[in-house]
N, C-alpha and C positions, 0 to 999 in steps of 0.2 A: 234162365240158368239162373241153380242158386249157389248162394258164394257164403261163408261164417267170414263175417269179416271183425268175427271174434279171437282166429286168429292171423298174428302179420308176419309171412316169409322173413324169412334172413337169421342167423343165428346169433350165439350169445355169441362175444368180442368181451377181449381181455378185460377189464376193467383200466378205464386212461390214465395217464401221468397226470393229464392238466383237465379242471375244470372245458375248457374251448373243445378240448377233442370229445366230447360228449355228445354237439352235433352229427360226429361222423363216426359213431355207435351201428349197430342193426337198428332198426326203431320197434320201439315199444311190443312190447308180447305179453300177455298174460305168463307165461313164466321169467319174463325179469323186470316187473314191473315194480314188483318189491322190490327188490335190487337196488334198481335207480332210486327208487322211492328213501331206499336205505341211505344210501349215497348221497340225495341229495338236501337230506336233513341233518346228514354231518359234513358237508360241508359250505351249509347255510346259502344252499341254489336253489333259489326262489321259485322262478319260473321254471326251473325241473318238478320241481317238488308238483308245483301246479300242472304241469301237464303230465306227471303219473298222474295225480288224481282226476284229472282230463282224463285223460284212458281208460282208466276203470270205471270212471262214469257210461264210457261211450259200451264199454265192452264190459258189463255187470254181471252179468249173464255168466260168463267166462271167470270173473272175477270168484264169483260167491260159489265157485264150484271147483276151486284151485282153493285147496286147503294152505297151503305156501305159501296165499299172498291174501285171499279174505281173513284167513286165522290167526295170520300175524299181525291184521290194524288193529288199532288201539279202540274202542266203542265210538270212541266221536271222531275219527276215520271213515269206521262206513259210517255214521248218520251224514258225517262231508259230502259221502261218493255217495249216496245216497237220494241226498238230498239235493247232491246237485242232474241227479240222472231227472227227477222229479219236478225240477226249477223249472226254469224259465217261459215261454211263451206257451197256455195251456191252450189245443186249437178242440173243434166240436170236427170229425172227421166221420166218413161213412166209407163203407166201400159195397161194392155192385155182386151184388149176389143172381142167382138165379132158382127161382120157387121150386121146389120142394115138390115132386104132384106123383114122382116116380115112386110104387114099391118096393120096400127092398125085398132081396131076395134071398133066400139060407136063413130068415128070420135071426138077422143080427151076427151070422157067424162068422170065424175069429176067419178070412183071407188065407187059401191053404198055404199058400205061397209064402207066406208068410209066419207060419207056425211051428219052423226049424229055424229058424235066423234070426239073428238081434239085429234091427241092422244099426254102425256106428251114426251116435248126433255131432252133425257138423258140431256141433259145442262142445265134443272131444278133441283134442289136442290129437288126440293121435286120426280123428277120420276124414276120409278127403273134401275136398272145399270142394267138391260137387259134384253128389249125389247122381246117382244113374238116373236117368226118364224116365219112366216107363214102356212097354214095349206099344213101340209103332207109335210116338213123341216129339218131339222136339225141344232143345231148350228153350225154354219163352222171349229170350228177347229176341229171337227170330218169328216168336208166333207173329200173324198178322193183326194189326194196332187193332181191327174194329175186333177180332173176335177175343180178344180178351178183357176184362176186368179189372176195375182199378178202383184204388183209394183215392178219393177228394180230402180235402183239407178247406175250409172256412176260417176267412179272413177278414172278423168281424170290422176289423176300422173300414175296409173299402168293399167292405159287405158281396163278397165275391166270393167263388169254390176255385181252388186250380188243383192238379188234379200230385196228387205226393208222388204213387208208385203205383207201379200194373201186381196186380196179382200173377203168381208164375203159374204155369199151367197147370204143374203137379199138387195143386191147391186145388179143396174139391172148393166151388162156390155153391153147390147142391148142399141143402140139408144141414151145412156144417155148425159147429158148435164156435165162437169168435167172441174172447173181450183182451181185456188188458191185466198186464199186470209188469209193475216193474217198465212200466212206464214201452212197453212191448206188446205187441201187436200176436195173439195167439188164434191158430184158425185148428180146430180138429175136428176130424171123422169126413160125413161126409157122403156123399152119393157120387160113384162111379163107373162109368159104362162097361162094359165085361160079364161075358158067358151069355149073350143075347138078349140083358137087360139093364139093372142097374144093382151094385152091389156098396154097400155099408162100408169102408175104406177107417181104418186104427192108424193113417197120417196123421202126425201133427207137427204143424210148420208156427215158423217164427218170424216176426219183421220188427228189425231196428231202428226206428226212426232217428236215433241218433246217426247212425251209417249208412242207412237207405236200404240195407242188408235182406238179408232172406236165409232161413239158413232150416234144418229140420230136423225136432225133440226126437225122445223116445216114443216110440209110437202108443197108447190104449194099447192096455190089455185087451180089451176086448171093441171090435170096431164095432161102429153110433155111426146112426145114423136120423138126421130130426133131435138132439141131443141138445140140450141146456150147458155151455161153458162160462163158470161164476170164478172170480177169484176171488178168493179168502183168506184174509191173515197170512199173505205172503204166501198159498199155493191155490194149486185149481182145482176144480172139481167139474169133473164128467157127470151130468146128471141123466141117468136116462137113455132115451132114445129109441127108437119104433120096438115094436116087441122086448122093449127094455125096463127090468126095473131094477138095474146095477149104478152104480156109483162109483169111479171109482177117482182119486187125488193125486195129484202131480207136486213133485216135490221136487224144485229149480236146484235147492242143493246138489244135490245127487242127480239130475234129472232121469228119472225116476215114478215109474203110473204103479199108487198101488189098489189094490179096492176096498171098501171100509162099505158101511149097513147101507143095504140097499133099502128102497124107498119100501114102504111097508105096502103086503099085498094086498090089491082090491083100490091102489092108489091111482095113480095116473101114472101111462111110458110114454105118453106124446103130446098130449092136451094138458102141455104143466109152465109155468112161465116159473125162473129165480131169479137171488138176486140175497148179496148177501148184504147183513145190516149189525153192526154190533159184537165183529165176530162168528156171527152164525149163517146158517146155509137155509136161506130160507124159500120151498117150492109153493106153488100156488097151483092147485087145478078142478078137475070135476066134471060134472055135465047136468047133472040137480040143482046142488050146488056150490059152493067154491068153497075146498079146502084149502087149509095153511098149512104145509110140516115146517118143523124147525129141528135142524140136528145140530145138536153138539156138538162141536170140531172134538170138543176136548176128552165129551164122555163116548163117541160115537156112536147116540143115539140120537130116533126119532121120535117129535111128542109133535103129537096134537096141536092144532090152533085153532082159537076162537075160528069158527068158521064164518062164511057170507054167503045172506041169500041172494045175492043178486042172479040173474036169470041172464045177462045181460054177456057178450062175447070177448073175453080177456086179449086183450092185445100187448101186452105185455105190463111188465112189473119194477118199477127201480127204489132206490132207495138214497132216501139224503137224510139223516143226522142216525135221530133212534125212533125215523117213520119210515114203512115200505108204502111207497104211492101205485096203487094198482088204478091200469087207465082199460074202460071199460067200451067198449061202442055199442056203440041200441044203434041198430040197422034198419027198424021199423020208425027211428024219428030222428036217422042220420046227427046223429049226435054222438059226444064222449063224455061219462063220464070220471068221475074219480073217485075212484073210493083210496078210505087211509087207513094203516092197521097203525096204530101206538105200541109200541114193542116193550113200553115200560109200562101202561098199561094193560095190554095186552087186549086193546077191544078196537075192532072196525070206526069207522065214522065215514060218512058222505060226507063226499068234496064237492068238488064246483065238477059244471058242466059245462058244455063250448059246442058247440050247431056244426054240422062239418056241411059242407055242399056237397061227397063223397064219402059214405062211410068205408072206408077204402082202412084198414088194418095200418098200424103203425107200427114203428122199438121206436125206443125213448134208451138217453144218453145223460148223466147227471153232469151241467158243467159250471161252477162256485152253488149261484143258490137259485140256479136255473134247469127244470127239467124240459131237452129239444126232444118233440115229435117227429118223428120225421117220415116221414113215404116220401112215394113215388115222384109225387105231385107240388110238395109243399110240408114246411116246420113247422109247426105249432110252438109254442113257447110255453110251458106252464113255469109263474114263479112260486117260489117257497120262501123265498128269506122274509124278513127283516117284518113276521108278525102275521102276512100276508099271502093267500094262497091262490093264485086265481089264472087264466087265461093271457095274457099282453094280447092288443091288437093287435102286433104286426106280425105278420106271418110269411116268413125268411120265403127265399128261391131255394131250389133242389139245383146239383151240377147240371148245367145244359147238356142235353142229349147224354141226362146220364144214362142205363139201362138196367133192366130189372128191377129187383127189392132191392132199398137202401139200409145197411148194417147200421147206427152208427153208436161213436166210440170216443173218449177220450184221447190223445195223445200231447208232448211236451218236443218239441222237434229244439228243445235244449234250450241254453245262457242268451240270455236277452246282449247280452255287452257284445 
């Protein structure tokens, strides 16, 4: 079952005659939180003011998309609300996914059943709180636990993984793109069963770790599977997919996807990696050598960067500071090699290498000055801070009993106080 916590039931009641009556009012909502905040500031009610800021932080996307609230906040208040959301305890998290091995039917075409309809987003106050499940499916809370995929987070102090949430059945776990924006986890596209095979999906889902709730956002303009999803400067970019060179951008302020400059013809549709660095989108891929393309988001144009002549299989690419790190698996020698691209001097440099017991691919996530390289069997740690770049000797375990492939990302679970 998908539940949007960005709208809390309850109507707007008359303003209280006494501040003590505030606690008897209907709960805070995205519609009344600014009026409550203004009242708290007028009457010097510090506790109520902080509760309003906390609500806006916990339900940031709903507030962001409500001009009557976000548009009336001062610049300092906006920074405070967002900082509160991004602050607190940041943890490495992983999502269980299935390997995308099925071919897409229809060449990435948009599902016919959605061509003539625009489903409302649960982030829209007028939309239903419980979107309809696909035909023949049942809401996720009643699904057998052994059939559901989960998200786990890693507690560094105890060196243990714990389950954070389950992925609803409606969320595709095969060939979908995943990334975080404003401390929300977005899952876009992927493969869904139907019509005697698998089809690309255009559905987009969002997990809020501060309220532990899933909701559905506006669908992609084009169904995609095996895409890359990247957060760049307050927007999401859905890049490529099987048989696709197109790219689209999501603006969370209006819950809308818009096509942008497509990948250059002759580039790469599926065999690519993508990351954000310095406010630009970078995409790498190729066969004979690795091309690196940069999308200047301000001009909306792709630019060819210096290429890299590595022949090893790239497993992932992430950014830290002004540098891009690409991790290549050398299957012949059971090792991983790091290639570094400096976006300032625009040049590639060879980096560290590390022996692997088995040359399995992995995905990466950046947390502080470490890059965590995660696959099903273990987690490598690559240190990039303090002028040193090296693989740390400590190898972390993965969640016990985790199934399928693991996609890492970083979430904040809220203020520590």
